[in-house]
C-alpha positions as CSV (number, residue, x, y, z in Angstrom):
1,M,1.0,29.5,22.6
2,R,2.1,27.4,19.8
3,V,3.4,29.3,16.6
4,G,5.3,27.7,13.7
5,A,8.8,28.7,12.8
6,R,8.1,30.3,9.5
7,G,4.9,31.9,11.3
8,W,7.4,33.7,13.9
9,R,9.7,34.8,11.2
10,Y,6.9,36.4,9.2
11,V,5.6,38.2,12.3
12,R,8.9,39.5,13.1
13,R,9.3,40.8,9.8
14,V,6.0,42.4,9.2
15,A,5.1,43.7,12.8
16,L,8.5,44.4,13.8
17,S,8.5,46.8,17.0
18,R,4.9,47.6,16.8
19,T,3.6,46.0,19.8
20,A,0.1,46.6,19.4
21,G,0.1,45.9,15.8
22,V,1.5,42.5,16.5
23,A,-1.6,41.0,18.1
24,A,-3.5,41.9,14.9
25,V,-1.0,40.6,12.4
26,V,-0.3,37.6,14.5
27,S,-3.8,36.7,14.4
28,L,-4.2,37.5,10.6
29,C,-1.3,35.3,9.9
30,G,-2.8,32.5,11.9
31,L,-6.0,32.7,9.9
32,A,-4.1,32.5,6.6
33,T,-1.7,29.5,7.6
34,G,-3.2,27.8,10.7
35,E,0.1,28.1,12.4
36,A,-0.6,30.9,14.9
37,R,-2.1,29.8,18.1
38,A,-2.7,33.3,19.3
39,Q,-3.8,34.4,22.9
40,E,-4.0,37.3,24.9
41,T,-0.9,38.7,26.8
42,A,-2.6,38.9,30.1
43,G,-1.6,35.6,32.2
44,E,-5.3,35.1,33.0
45,A,-6.6,35.1,29.4
46,D,-8.8,32.5,28.1
47,P,-6.9,30.6,25.6
48,Y,-10.0,29.4,23.9
49,G,-11.5,32.7,23.5
50,V,-13.2,33.9,20.2
51,E,-10.9,36.1,18.2
52,I,-12.7,38.8,15.8
53,H,-10.5,40.9,13.5
54,A,-11.1,43.0,10.5
55,F,-9.5,45.3,7.9
56,V,-10.8,47.9,5.6
57,S,-8.6,49.3,2.5
58,Q,-9.1,52.0,0.0
59,G,-7.0,52.4,-2.9
60,F,-6.3,54.7,-6.0
61,I,-4.8,53.7,-9.4
62,K,-3.6,56.4,-11.9
63,T,-1.7,55.5,-15.1
64,T,0.0,57.5,-17.7
65,N,-1.2,55.2,-20.8
66,N,-3.1,52.2,-21.0
67,N,-5.9,51.0,-18.4
68,Y,-4.7,48.7,-16.0
69,L,-6.8,46.8,-13.5
70,A,-9.3,49.5,-13.8
71,S,-10.3,52.5,-15.9
72,S,-7.2,53.9,-14.5
73,E,-5.9,56.5,-17.2
74,R,-8.4,59.0,-15.7
75,G,-7.6,57.6,-12.2
76,S,-9.8,55.3,-10.4
77,F,-11.0,54.5,-6.9
78,E,-12.2,51.1,-7.7
79,F,-9.8,49.3,-5.6
80,T,-11.4,48.6,-2.2
81,E,-10.9,45.4,0.2
82,V,-13.0,44.8,3.1
83,G,-12.8,41.7,5.5
84,L,-14.0,40.3,8.7
85,N,-12.8,37.1,10.1
86,V,-13.5,35.0,13.3
87,T,-11.7,32.2,14.7
88,K,-11.8,30.1,17.8
89,Q,-9.4,27.6,19.5
90,L,-11.8,24.9,20.4
91,T,-9.4,22.4,22.1
92,D,-5.5,22.5,22.2
93,E,-5.5,20.6,18.9
94,L,-8.8,21.9,17.1
95,R,-9.1,25.4,15.6
96,V,-12.0,26.8,13.4
97,G,-12.0,29.9,11.3
98,V,-14.2,31.9,8.8
99,Q,-13.7,35.2,6.7
100,L,-16.1,37.3,5.1
101,F,-14.6,39.3,2.4
102,A,-15.9,42.0,-0.4
103,Q,-13.8,43.4,-3.0
104,D,-14.2,46.0,-5.7
105,L,-11.1,46.1,-8.4
106,G,-12.2,47.7,-11.6
107,P,-14.8,45.5,-13.4
108,S,-14.5,42.5,-10.7
109,G,-15.7,42.1,-7.3
110,N,-18.4,45.1,-7.2
111,Y,-18.6,44.6,-3.4
112,A,-20.2,41.4,-3.8
113,P,-19.7,39.7,0.0
114,R,-18.2,36.1,-0.1
115,M,-17.0,33.4,2.4
116,D,-13.3,34.1,1.4
117,W,-12.0,31.3,3.6
118,Y,-13.0,28.8,6.3
119,Y,-11.6,25.9,7.8
120,L,-11.5,23.0,10.5
121,D,-7.9,22.7,11.6
122,Y,-6.9,19.6,13.7
123,R,-3.0,19.3,14.7
124,F,-2.3,15.9,16.1
125,F,1.6,16.6,16.1
126,D,3.7,19.5,15.1
127,W,4.9,17.5,12.2
128,F,1.2,16.5,11.0
129,G,-2.0,18.3,10.9
130,I,-5.2,18.2,8.7
131,R,-7.3,21.0,7.5
132,A,-10.7,20.8,5.7
133,G,-13.0,23.6,4.2
134,R,-11.9,26.5,1.9
135,T,-8.3,26.7,2.7
136,K,-5.6,29.1,1.7
137,I,-3.3,28.0,-1.1
138,P,0.4,27.7,-0.3
139,F,2.1,28.8,-3.5
140,G,5.5,30.7,-3.3
141,L,6.3,32.8,-0.4
142,Y,3.4,35.3,-0.3
143,N,0.2,33.8,-2.0
144,E,-1.2,33.2,1.8
145,F,-0.7,36.9,2.8
146,N,-1.8,38.4,-0.7
147,D,-5.2,39.6,0.9
148,I,-3.4,40.9,4.0
149,D,-2.0,44.6,3.1
150,A,-0.6,45.1,6.7
151,A,1.6,41.9,6.2
152,R,3.9,43.6,3.4
153,V,5.3,46.6,1.9
154,P,4.2,46.7,-1.6
155,I,0.7,47.6,-2.3
156,L,0.8,45.3,-5.3
157,L,3.0,42.2,-4.8
158,P,5.1,41.4,-7.8
159,Q,2.4,40.8,-10.7
160,S,4.4,38.4,-12.6
161,V,4.0,35.7,-10.0
162,Y,1.1,37.2,-7.7
163,P,-1.3,38.7,-10.3
164,I,-4.1,40.4,-8.2
165,D,-6.9,39.8,-11.2
166,H,-6.1,35.9,-10.7
167,R,-7.2,36.3,-6.9
168,D,-10.1,33.9,-7.4
169,F,-8.0,31.0,-8.9
170,L,-4.8,31.4,-6.7
171,L,-6.2,32.6,-3.0
172,A,-8.0,29.4,-1.7
173,Q,-9.3,26.0,-2.8
174,T,-12.2,23.9,-1.3
175,G,-11.0,20.6,-0.1
176,G,-8.5,19.2,2.2
177,E,-4.8,19.8,3.2
178,L,-2.1,18.1,5.3
179,Y,0.6,20.1,6.6
180,G,3.5,20.0,9.2
181,N,6.9,21.3,10.5
182,V,9.6,18.3,10.5
183,P,12.9,19.2,12.5
184,L,15.9,18.1,10.6
185,G,18.5,18.5,13.3
186,T,21.8,20.3,12.2
187,L,20.1,20.9,8.8
188,G,17.4,23.2,10.0
189,T,13.5,22.6,9.7
190,L,11.2,21.6,6.8
191,E,7.5,22.6,6.3
192,Y,5.4,20.9,4.2
193,R,1.8,21.3,2.6
194,A,-0.1,19.1,0.5
195,Y,-3.7,20.0,-0.5
196,G,-6.4,18.7,-3.0
197,G,-10.0,19.9,-4.0
198,T,-11.6,22.2,-6.4
199,L,-12.2,25.9,-7.3
200,H,-15.4,27.9,-7.7
201,I,-15.0,30.5,-10.1
202,D,-17.5,32.7,-12.0
203,T,-18.1,32.4,-15.6
204,P,-14.8,34.2,-17.5
205,P,-15.8,36.7,-19.9
206,P,-15.9,36.1,-23.6
207,P,-12.8,36.0,-25.3
208,S,-14.1,38.0,-28.4
209,P,-17.3,39.2,-29.7
210,G,-19.8,36.4,-31.0
211,I,-18.5,33.9,-28.6
212,E,-19.9,33.1,-25.4
213,V,-18.7,31.2,-22.4
214,E,-20.9,28.6,-20.4
215,D,-20.7,26.0,-18.0
216,A,-17.4,26.8,-16.5
217,E,-16.0,24.8,-13.7
218,V,-12.8,23.3,-12.1
219,P,-13.2,19.5,-11.7
220,Y,-10.0,19.3,-9.7
221,V,-6.9,21.3,-8.3
222,F,-4.1,20.0,-6.0
223,G,-0.5,20.8,-5.3
224,G,1.8,21.2,-2.4
225,R,4.8,23.2,-1.0
226,V,8.1,22.5,0.9
227,M,9.8,25.3,2.6
228,W,13.3,24.8,4.0
229,A,14.8,26.9,6.7
230,P,18.6,25.9,7.0
231,P,20.6,26.6,10.0
232,I,21.3,30.0,8.6
233,T,19.3,32.9,10.6
234,G,16.9,34.7,8.4
235,L,17.2,32.3,5.4
236,Q,14.4,30.0,3.9
237,I,14.2,28.4,0.6
238,G,11.2,26.6,-0.9
239,A,9.5,25.0,-4.0
240,S,5.8,24.9,-5.0
241,A,3.8,23.1,-7.4
242,Q,0.2,23.0,-8.5
243,A,-2.1,21.3,-11.3
244,L,-5.8,22.1,-12.0
245,R,-8.1,21.8,-15.0
246,F,-10.6,24.2,-16.1
247,D,-13.6,23.0,-18.3
248,W,-16.2,25.3,-20.3
249,D,-18.1,25.4,-23.4
250,Y,-17.8,28.2,-26.2
251,Q,-21.1,28.9,-27.8
252,I,-20.0,30.4,-31.1
253,D,-22.3,32.7,-33.1
254,P,-23.8,30.6,-36.0
255,V,-22.5,33.6,-38.4
256,L,-19.1,32.9,-37.4
257,I,-18.9,29.4,-37.8
258,P,-18.8,29.0,-41.6
259,I,-16.0,32.0,-41.5
260,L,-14.0,30.2,-39.0
261,Q,-14.4,26.9,-41.0
262,G,-13.3,28.9,-44.0
263,V,-10.0,29.4,-42.6
264,T,-9.7,26.0,-41.1
265,L,-9.9,27.2,-37.4
266,L,-12.8,25.1,-36.7
267,P,-13.5,21.4,-38.3
268,A,-15.9,21.0,-41.2
269,D,-18.5,19.2,-39.0
270,F,-18.2,21.5,-36.1
271,A,-21.7,22.0,-34.3
272,N,-22.1,24.1,-31.0
273,P,-20.8,24.1,-28.3
274,L,-17.1,23.7,-28.6
275,A,-16.2,21.8,-25.5
276,V,-12.6,23.0,-24.0
277,K,-10.5,21.3,-21.2
278,F,-7.9,23.5,-20.2
279,R,-5.2,22.0,-18.0
280,V,-2.6,24.2,-16.1
281,K,0.7,23.1,-14.2
282,L,2.4,26.0,-12.0
283,W,5.7,25.6,-10.2
284,V,7.7,28.3,-8.4
285,A,11.3,28.4,-6.7
286,S,11.3,30.8,-3.9
287,L,14.3,32.2,-1.7
288,E,14.0,34.8,1.0
289,Y,16.7,36.2,3.3
290,Q,16.2,38.7,6.1
291,R,19.1,40.3,8.1
292,G,18.2,42.8,10.7
293,D,15.8,45.4,9.0
294,L,16.8,44.2,5.4
295,L,14.7,41.8,3.5
296,F,15.4,40.3,0.1
297,S,13.2,37.9,-1.7
298,A,13.4,36.2,-5.4
299,E,11.2,33.8,-7.1
300,Y,11.3,32.0,-10.6
301,S,8.1,30.4,-11.9
302,R,6.5,28.8,-15.0
303,W,2.9,28.4,-15.7
304,I,2.2,25.7,-18.3
305,G,-1.3,25.9,-20.1
306,E,-2.6,23.1,-22.6
307,F,-5.7,23.3,-24.3
308,E,-7.9,20.2,-25.4
309,S,-10.7,20.8,-28.1
310,V,-11.8,19.6,-31.5
311,A,-10.2,23.1,-32.7
312,P,-6.5,23.0,-31.9
313,K,-5.7,25.9,-34.6
314,L,-8.1,28.2,-32.6
315,L,-6.6,27.4,-29.4
316,A,-3.0,27.0,-29.0
317,P,-2.3,23.3,-27.8
318,K,0.5,24.5,-25.2
319,T,1.7,27.8,-23.8
320,V,4.5,28.2,-21.2
321,N,4.7,31.4,-19.3
322,E,8.1,32.7,-17.5
323,R,7.7,34.9,-14.5
324,Y,10.1,36.0,-11.9
325,Y,11.1,39.0,-9.6
326,A,13.6,40.1,-7.1
327,M,12.4,42.2,-4.3
328,L,14.0,44.3,-1.6
329,S,12.7,46.3,1.3
330,Y,14.6,48.1,4.2
331,R,12.9,49.4,7.6
332,V,14.3,52.9,8.0
333,A,12.4,53.4,11.1
334,P,9.4,51.8,12.8
335,W,6.9,54.2,10.9
336,F,8.6,54.0,7.7
337,T,9.7,51.1,5.2
338,P,10.8,51.6,1.7
339,G,10.8,48.9,-0.9
340,V,11.8,48.1,-4.6
341,Y,11.4,45.2,-6.8
342,Y,11.9,44.2,-10.6
343,S,9.3,41.9,-12.1
344,V,9.1,40.3,-15.3
345,Y,6.2,38.3,-17.1
346,L,6.6,36.4,-20.5
347,P,3.2,34.9,-21.8
348,N,5.2,32.6,-24.4
349,V,8.8,31.8,-23.6
350,D,9.1,31.1,-27.4
351,E,8.0,34.7,-28.3
352,R,10.0,37.6,-26.4
353,D,10.3,40.4,-28.9
354,A,7.1,42.2,-29.5
355,R,5.6,44.4,-26.8
356,K,2.7,42.2,-26.3
357,D,5.4,39.2,-25.6
358,Y,6.6,40.8,-22.3
359,Q,5.7,43.1,-19.4
360,R,8.7,44.5,-17.3
361,D,7.8,46.1,-14.0
362,L,10.0,48.4,-12.0
363,A,8.4,49.3,-8.7
364,L,9.1,51.7,-6.0
365,S,7.0,51.5,-2.6
366,F,6.8,53.6,0.4
367,R,5.1,52.2,3.6
368,Y,4.1,54.5,6.3
369,D,2.8,53.1,9.9
370,L,0.7,56.1,11.0
371,N,-0.3,54.2,14.3
372,P,-0.6,50.5,15.4
373,H,-3.6,50.0,13.4
374,W,-3.7,52.5,10.3
375,L,-1.2,52.6,7.4
376,L,-0.7,54.4,4.4
377,K,1.2,53.4,1.0
378,I,2.6,55.1,-1.9
379,E,3.6,53.2,-5.3
380,G,5.2,54.0,-8.3
381,H,5.7,51.6,-11.3
382,Y,7.7,52.0,-14.7
383,M,6.1,49.6,-17.0
384,N,7.5,48.2,-20.3
385,G,5.5,46.1,-22.2
386,T,1.9,45.2,-22.6
387,A,1.7,41.4,-22.1
388,A,-0.5,41.7,-18.9
389,L,-2.9,44.2,-20.3
390,A,-6.4,43.2,-20.7
391,P,-8.3,44.5,-24.2
392,A,-11.6,44.7,-22.7
393,L,-10.5,47.5,-20.0
394,N,-8.9,49.4,-23.3
395,D,-11.8,49.6,-25.6
396,G,-10.9,46.4,-27.1
397,T,-7.6,47.4,-28.5
398,A,-5.3,44.5,-29.1
399,V,-2.3,44.5,-26.6
400,Q,0.4,44.8,-29.5
401,K,-1.1,48.3,-30.3
402,L,-1.2,49.9,-26.7
403,S,1.3,52.2,-25.4
404,K,4.8,50.0,-24.8
405,D,6.3,52.4,-22.0
406,W,3.6,53.6,-19.3
407,G,3.6,54.4,-15.7
408,V,1.2,53.5,-12.7
409,L,0.8,55.5,-9.4
410,V,-1.0,53.5,-6.5
411,L,-2.1,55.0,-3.3
412,K,-3.7,52.8,-0.5
413,T,-4.8,53.1,3.0
414,T,-5.6,50.4,5.2
415,A,-7.1,50.3,8.9
416,Y,-7.0,46.9,10.9
417,F,-7.4,45.3,14.2
């Protein structure tokens, strides 16, 4: 069995002493990263057998004010995830895998099945391998495990860096990837990932009444990550970067055109459609440290967006987000792990004062492992600010008019094998 150094640290952290659960979680990690080379514990087991795994999650979201992710103010069960994956080790070097996934999260997903990821993975050496297909995007510490509820303590990872409603943009890309683990002698080991391809996205919702979105596509996405494990047990430090471009057309209601021209938001000679190119660059610096049953992680990220169009006054030419968090968890018992994090999202680094300019999230999580294949989580959030709220979920109310201080209760149960 061949498992990368980072994969083993991950398995030790999330599976801990749950012997039967280790097999399922190791396999799921291998599907996400291509690092695990799982096999049966029996000495005579076929190392090239087919592996089949699945998970089913049902959640509930309730907020004290404001609708968040779903119609949550009255309580919503629109928080469901189902996945079925199959992998096979064809040779010592070649592995294939695929996952079918369906989700319902408020207005998105609606249980439509999709190929969540699929890959061909050929490892020439420990320090060099190639993947092709729809591969997980290595971004930060936890993006590859974002859809594996059994692999973490919180229900919602810190939303400043891992927004669940951006899953389609961040989870996987269709293209190719190079990867490997390089020994550095007394300096530890270095894992690297480099990828390039495209994203398949659904047409985004209209930004406002009278404007429709058409022909949305992503011409390219590329990026990479390096993760350094120094010779300090439990410590890893990393950096990730990504660049991509979204293209789409805005069809503007002819009634609105002279109005927007009158306030110089559209040029005098404008004619439909308004072609838009939106370039995005993302980077994140990561640190994780585990000592025994204690796990600490922190990440700092900036996302830079630049619009290119003939209407620069209508679409801000450049916006810089600031995103960061610190997270702590401690395994009190094999069946019980509490955790806490503080997460901050600032959509524009130059504007920080109004409630629409920030969202601060203090979360407390409790994970209960009821048995090796079934877990229950309870999570509470104190939210300050409205920056990440969606007007479309709040009857069109602008974010600056939504409640500044609000709370979120999230419950979730997951079964997996």
